[in-house]
Structures are given as C-alpha cells and as structure tokens.
N, C-alpha and C positions, 0 to 999 in steps of 0.2 A: 513678523506680523503674526498675531495669535487671534483666532476667531472662535467664538463659542457658538455651538449649534442651537442651544436652547437654554432656558433658565435652569440653573443648577448643574448643568453639564460642564465637564472640564473643557477648557479651550483646546481647539485643534490647531496644531502647527500646519503650515502650508502643505507639507507632503501628505499628511493625513486628510487635510481638507480636500485635496484632489481625489484621493481614494474614496472619500465620502460622497463627493459629487458623482463619481462613476457608479456608485451603488444606488444612488437616489434616482429611481426610475421616474418618479413624478416630476422632479425638477428637469430631468433630461427631456421629458415629453414637452414641457413648456418651452424649453430652449429650442426644440425642433420646430415648434409652431410659432415661435416668436416673430419671424418675418411676417406671417399672415396677421398675427394679432396687432403688430405695430401698424401695418397697412390698413387694417380695419379701423383701428382707433383714430388714425390720422385722416383717412379718406372716406370711410364708410359710416361711421357712427353719426356724424353731423347730419348728413342727408336723411338718415333714418329718423332722427329726432325731429327734423324739420317736417318730414312727411306726416308724422303723428300730430304735430302742431297744426299744420295746414288742414288736416282732416277735420279739425274743429272750427274752421273758419270759412267764410265766403271770400274767395281769392281768385284774382286773375292777374295777368302781367301788368295791367294798366292801373290797378288800384291797390292800395294797401290791404292786407288781410283784415277782415272784420270777424271777430269772434262770435260764433253762433252756437257753440256747444255741440250737442249730438244730433243736430238737425240733419246733417248730411247722411249720417248712418240711419236715421229714422226714415228719410226719404228713400234710401237705397233698399231697405228691408221691407218697406210697406207700400211704396208708390212707384216702383221702377220695374215695369214689365220687361225691359231689355235686360236688366240684371237677372231676372228670373229665367229668361230665355238663355242667357249665357251660362247660368248654372246648370240648366238642363243639358245644354250642349256639352259642357265640361264633364258632367257625370258620365255621359255616354263615351265621350272621347277618352277620358282618363282611364276608365275601366277597360275599354277595348284595346287601347294603345298599350297599356301596361301588360295585358295578357299577351299581346303580340311580342312585346319586348322581352318579357321574362320567359314565356313559353318558347318563342322562336330562338332566343339566345341560348337557353338551356338545351334545346334539342340539337342545335348546331354544335354546341360544345361537347355533348355526348357523342356525336358522330365523329367529330374531329379529334377527340381524345384517343381514338383508336390509332394503332400504328398501321399505316398503309402508305404506299408510294404517293408522294405529292400532297400529304396532309398539311405540311407547312405552307405550301403554295396556296392551298385553299383557305387556310387561316388568314393569310395576308390579303388575298383577294376579297374576302368577306369583311375584313376589318377596315380596309381603306375607305370605303364609302362613308363610314360613320364619322370620319374626320372632316368631311365636307358638309358644312352647314350654312345656314343663312339664306339670303335672297337668291343666290345662284341655284341652290337646290330647289327652292320654291318655284323659280322660273322653269327649271327642268321638268318638275312634275306638273306644272301648268301645261307644258307642251305634251307630256305623256297622256294627260287626261283631256286632251283636246277633243272637241266634238267631231262627229263624223268618222270617216275611215282613216283620217290622217294621224290620229293619236295612237301611241303604242299600246295603250290599254285596250282600245277597241280592236286593234290589230290582233292582240292576244285572244280576245273574246271571239273573234271571227274564226279562229282555229276550231272552236267548239260550236260553230254555227249559231252564235248568239248575236243578235242585232246590235249595232252600235248604240252606245249610251251617251247622252248629253250630260256628262258628269257635272259640269260647273254652270250650265246654262239652262237646266230644265226647271222652269218656273212652276211646273205642276208637281214636281218631286224635288223640292229644295233640299231634302235630306240626302240626296246623292252627293252633294258637295261635302257633307260631313263624312260620308263613307269614303270618299276620295282622300279626305284629310287623314282619316284613320289609316288608310292603306299606305300612306307615305312612311309610316313607322317601320315598314318592312325594310326600308333602306338603311336604318340605323341599328339593326339587331346585332351587327358585328361588334359593337362596343360592349354590350352585355355578354356576348359570346366569349370575348377575350377574358373578362373577369371570371366567368364561370369556368373557363379552361384553367385559369390559375388556381381556383378552388378545387377542381377535380384533381389537379396534380398534387395537391396537399393531402389527399386521402391515401393512406397506406394501402398497398396492394394486398397486404396480409389479411385484411378484413374480407376482401372479395374471395381470396383463396379459401378461407375458412368457411365462408358461406357456400361456396361451390362444393366443398367436401361434405357439408351437411345436407346437400341436395337442394339448395335454393335455386330457383330459376331466375331469369333476368329481371322479371317484374318484381319479385320479392326482394332481390338484392337492391334494386333501385329504390324501393320504398323503405327498406329496413336499414340500409347503409348509406347510399348516396345522398338521399334527401336529408336525413338527420344531420350528417356531418357537413353537408353543404348549406344548412339552414342560415348560418350567419351571412354567407355570400348572397343567398336568395333575398334575405332581408335588406342587405345593403343595396343590391341592384333594384329592388322594389322601391326603396326610398328615393334613390337617384332618378328612377324612371318617373315616379309620381311627380317629383319636383320639376323635372324637365318637361313633362306633359302639361302641367299647370301653367308653365311659363311659355308655352307655344305662342309664337307671334308672327314671324315672317311668312310662313306658309299659308295660314288663313288669311292674312292681309293680301297676299298676292292672288290667292284663289278668289277672294272677294272682288278684287279689281277686274277679274275676268267676267263677273256677273253683271256689274253695273246696276242700273235701275231701269225700269221700263219707261218712266215718265220724265227722265232727265238724262243729261249727258255725263254726269259725274258718277264715280264709283263710291258705293257705300262700304267703308272698311269693315262692316259687320256682315256683308253679303246681302243678297236679295231677301227682304223681309227678316233680316237679322239671322238668317239660317246658318251663318258661319261665325256668329258672335262667340268670342271667347274672352276670358278675363282681360288679357293684355291689350287686345284690339279695342275693347270697350274703354279701357283706361286711356288708351291713345286717342280715341275719338273725343272723350270728355275733356281731356287736357289740351290737345293741340288743334282740334277742330271747333269744339264748343267753347274753348278757352275758360273752362271751369276747373281750375286747379285744385280748389278745395274739395270739390266733389270727387275728382280723380284721386286725390290723396286718400280720401275715405275709402274708395274702392280698393286702393292699394293696401290699406291696413286690413280690410276684410279678407283680401286674397292671402295676405301674409298669415292671418289667423287660421284660415282654412288649411293652408299648406302645413303650418306648424301642428295643427290637430291631427291631420292625416299622418304626418311623420311620427308623431308620438304614438298613434294607434299601432302603426307597423312596428315601432320599437318595443312596444309592450308585448308583442307576440314572442319576443326573444325568450322570455321566461317559460313559455309553453313549448317552444320549438327548438331551442338551442341544445345541442348535444356535443359533448366533447368525446375525444377518443377513449378517455377513461370510462365514460358512461357505457360504451359498447364493449369494453374489455370484460 
C-alpha cells in the first residue's frame, strides 16, 4: 500500500507513513480529541441546531412551532424586566464569584506550594469539596444559611457578636440572598487551587533564585515572575470559572424555594421579587412552568452569545499577558 501526503509529493510507504503520523502534531491532536468530537456531532449538534430554530418560533409541547422571526429576541431585549433583573444579578454574581474563585484558589495554591509537614493532606482536604456539586450541596448551604441561631453562618457571626441574619427570608433586604449565593463559591475554590498548583510546579526554581540574588522581595518576585509565567493558567481558570458561574442553577433554585412568596403557598424559582433570578433558572421557568419553549430557546441563545463573548474577551488578553520562559531569560 502506497499513500501520497499531498499533490506532487512522492508516495509514502507504510513504514514512512507511520513515522509521518508520529511527527504530525496537528493530526495527533485531532485524534486525541476525536472521541469528544464524535460524541458532540452525534449527540450535541442536533439539539443546538434545534434550539436556534425554536428561538425563532412560538412553540410549546402541545402545538407545532410557528415561525415568528426575531420577535422573541425583540421581546427579551426590550420588554422583559425579569431578564434585566437576571442580567443585573448575573453581573454582580459572576464578577464577585470569579474574584473568589481566582483569588482564593491562587492564594491557597501559593500557600500549599511551600514544603511543610502535611501540605499534601491539606491539598486533599481543600480539593475534595469541589468534587461535590448539585442539589445536595445546595441543600447543605440552605441549612448553613438558615435564619436565626440554628444556621452555621449565624453561629459563625455570633463569635464576633454580630446579630443573626435572615439570609434567605429577609424581604426588606432581598439582596442578602444574592450575598449568600456568592459566598457558596468558597466551597469550590479547591478546584482552581489544584490547577494553580500544577501551574506553579511548572515554573523553574532558577528564576526565583536569580531574583533573590538580585535583591527582589516576595512581592516583586510574585508580580515579575509568578504572575507572567502563570498567566496561561490564570486565563484558563478564569474562562472555566466564568462559564461555570453563568451556568449556576441548582443553588439559586434551592435558595429561592426557601423564600417562597408572601401571597401564595408556592415557591418562585427566581426568588422573592426575582431577587435570585439567574439565567438558567429564568430559562427553566419560561420553559417548564410557563411552557414557552420558543421564548426559553431565545433566552438560551442569548446566554450562549454572552458566554462566548466573555470567553473571547478573556482569550484576547493572552496576547497582552502571556509570557514564556524565553521571554524572561
């Protein structure tokens, strides 16, 4: 069997073909990600195309889709106060939660990158909570932020002689629920910590030794060596954190169920006066409570566009913040 690599090239025998494949990094990369690509093309592409199509229709489970063009998008962007409230909540939540995830994870990684007895034990203890997600964690934090003196959060505040706070049921300060939602992210900083630790291990110790010989203090070494060489890891963690925070769902849904409403016996999935409205819970409400799948699909497309734009903005910072070891040599 003789195979040619391109037009005009001499054909390659099988032995040389195997050597060419070993040298072709691009092809190897596609081979490595081929299981995910195949799974995406088979199971993921069709629902995405359907979502884009349904976003242009008026559709529920009991009637066929009716094409209405961009009306759903027009209504969302010009006539939907709940979407405006959700955007406001998400801006606050994503910014504060990302700061907690990146700042807390990097701080813990810098501490645990030092050699001291038990550092591997602390790495494990801090990382394990990030593996536990979903409704169970939301229920746990609902109990932690319980009103009165029974909640763990209020027990902690009592150590500093601070009066108990009604985190999830204060109808005069509905923003306290959003504060509690942001605080939940302290539970998950172990995941970003582990990735930062891997990045710190990849920085050669010779740069730190040279900086100390030149008289650099810890602060100068951190900003001149650690941050530049760790910038790809910081950007990666930031993108993952932003995507994860935009997709928050279980915790605000469970927190909202603790608030209920004043005038009725059912729970609003967006919280009291929509104080806990986020993108995914609003999509859930429009799709599965209001039975408006076309409108929910349009919301999904907008959330996808917002996520894509934010990820591209962070990726564009690579050209301004990425340094290699050759740059510092």
